[in-house]
LOLOMI-518452 format. One record per residue (C-alpha): residue in three letters; x, y, z. Coordinates in steps of 0.1 Angstrom, whole numbers, plus 5000, padded with zeros to 4 digits. Layout:
% LOLOMI-518452
ALAXYZ
...
% end
This chain:
% LOLOMI-518452
MET500050005000
THR501450344990
THR501450655012
ARG498650804990
ASP496650484995
GLU497150505032
ALA496150875032
VAL492850795014
THR492150495037
LYS492650715067
PHE490350985052
LEU487650725045
ALA487850595081
GLU487550955095
TRP484651035071
THR482850715079
GLU483150775117
SER482151145113
GLU479151055092
ARG478050775117
THR478351015147
GLY476951325129
ASN480151515137
ARG479251825118
GLU482552005126
ALA484551715111
LEU482251685081
GLU482552055073
ARG486352005071
LEU486151675051
LEU483651785025
ALA484751994995
ASP483152334992
ASP481252224961
PHE480351874975
VAL477151704961
GLY475651394975
ILE473251184953
GLY471050964974
PRO469750624965
LEU466450764951
GLY468251014929
PHE467851324950
MET470851564951
LEU472051734983
PRO474552014981
ARG477052055009
ASP474852265032
ALA471852035028
TRP474051735035
LEU475351885067
ALA471851995077
ARG470651625079
HIS472751595110
ALA472051935125
THR468251875125
GLY468551525139
ASP466451395110
LEU469151145101
GLN470150885128
TYR472650615124
ARG472950315147
SER475750185125
PHE477550295093
ARG480550135076
LEU482250085042
ASP483349735031
ASP484749594999
VAL486549924992
GLU488149954958
LEU490450254953
ARG491650404921
LEU494050704922
HIS494250954893
GLY496651234901
ASP494851464926
ALA491651264925
ALA490650924940
ILE487650724930
VAL486350484956
THR483650224952
ALA482350044982
HIS479649844999
GLN477950075024
SER476149915053
ALA474150115077
GLU471250095102
THR469650425096
THR466450615102
TYR465450945085
GLN462651135103
GLY461850815122
HIS461550595091
GLN463750295085
VAL466150335055
PRO467250035036
GLY470749965048
GLU472649795019
MET474050024992
ARG476750064967
ALA478550394970
THR480950574946
LEU482950844963
MET485051104944
LEU487851254965
VAL490051544955
ARG493151704969
GLN492452054982
ARG494652255005
ASP497051955007
ASP494351725021
TRP491751495007
ARG488251625005
LEU485051434995
ALA483751614964
HIS480951374953
LEU479051074967
HIS476550864947
MET474650594965
SER472250324951
PHE470250054968
ILE471349704962
ALA468349534946
GLY466949244965
THR468349344999
PRO465849415027
GLY463749725021
ALA465349794986
PRO463649754953
PRO463449394940
ILE465749244915
PRO464149304881
GLY462349004867
ARG461948834900
PRO458748834921
% end
């Protein structure tokens, strides 16, 4: 593992923990100024709206982790694909917990920042849409 791989791995661990705990101060530092998150139903949240999910208490995690992480480095950008598992409620409603996530990290001010996140439900997992063509 290279030093850059290690830096991205460390960043992902900090972001995952900050997201799980709703640490807004850390998330403000970890998200790029032009961050956009795309949720599993296609909605887009700019940085301020992403951070607000935690400030309002609407979003609650009991667990949140990334597994099966694949990393590709391209100069000052990193593309990460992962399996995201979470026990989550939003405004008191259970959210399906198994997703695929694609994260785009960029180097800004000599540190990694999360610039883009795209999540999609994994078909056939509890609470997610069914696998097409299967009852």
